Each structure stands twice: as structure tokens, then as C-alpha cells.
N, C-alpha and C positions, 0 to 999 in steps of 0.2 A: 402786214396784209397786202398781197396783189390786188389791186382793182381791175376789174373786169368790164371791157368796154362794150356798149352796147346803143341802142337808140334811144334809153332811159336817160332823160338830162340828169337824172341823181347820181347815176355812176360815170357819167362822161368827165373828163378831166376838165377844171373850171380856169379858164385863162383870162386874165384882164391884160390887154394890150394900152399901154400908157402912152398915147401918142398922137399928136397932131398928124392930118393926112401926109403920108410920103409912099412912094412906090415900093420902097422896102417893107414897110409896114403892112402895105396891101399883100404882097407877096406872103410874107408871114401870116396873115390872117387867112389867106387861101389854103395853105399849107395844114394850118390846125384844123380848119373845117373839114379838108379832107381826111383828116385823122379823127374825124367825130368829137373834135373837142365843142365845149360850150365857151363861147367867146363873147367878152364884153369889152367894148373899147372906149376908155376913159379919155375925151377930147373936147376940146373947145370949137372946133371946125367939124361940127355933124353934117352941115349942109357939103361941105367939100368930100367927105367921106361918102356921103350919099350919092353924089355925081359921079364918082369913081367906083361905085360898088353895085351899079345897075344890073350887071351880069351876074350876081350872087342875090340867091333868095333871101330877102329880110328877114326871114323867120329863122335864120340860122346863126343869127349874131344880133347883138343889141349894142348902143352906143348912147353916150350922153355924157353931161357934167358931175349927175349923181353918182356916184360910185361907191359909197361907204358900205352899202351891204353886199356888192358884189366882192368887195376886198375881204369880208369875213369869211366869204366860202371858196376863195380863189386857191387854187393847187399850185398854180404858177403867175407871176406876174413878171410882163415882158415891158421895159422902159426904152423908148426909143426917145433920145435927147437930140434933135434935130438943130443944129446952128444956135440960132438966140433965144428959142422959145423959152418961155417961164412957165411950162405946164406942170415940171416937176417941183419947182420952187413952191406953186400953187399948191400943190398936192401934199407937200412936206408940212404945210403950216397947217393942216387941218388935222 
């Protein structure tokens, strides 16, 4: 069944980005929002993300460290492992 895209959040593709802040992750976020995706950012650096996304309406995406319910409904999971961060290890332990 092909999913029809619309402004209705129940039919938008749901994407979880697993990443601390990085310009590449920001670029992917911007592209996904342009494509009308519902995006959740799983991060331990919410303050850094907020400082670098002031040009984006905060109602268009959400972020935080509590992601279990977001993973249940995600159509796509994008993981950025940037250097020595432990975010992936922490998530896999859950």
C-alpha cells in the first residue's frame, strides 16, 4: 500500500534521527521537513540542537532522550555516529 503524503501527521512518514548535533544531521533534518516528514531527534544535546535550529519552526519536529514510543511508530531510523559519542551504545542497551 502506498502512503499518501499530506499535512495530516498520521499519514506523514515518521523519521527518528539518532544523533547528537552535527551540521550533517541538521541538513538531513531540513530535507526531511521539506519533504513533509514528521521528525523526532533522539539526542542528549537538546540545548545544542535548539541553538542551531532557531531558523526552523519548533512545531515541525520534536527532540529529547525519551524515544521509546517514537521508535514504535517510526518508518525510518537514521543514525549518525559521529566520533566517540556513546549515543548508539546507550540506545542499544534499552
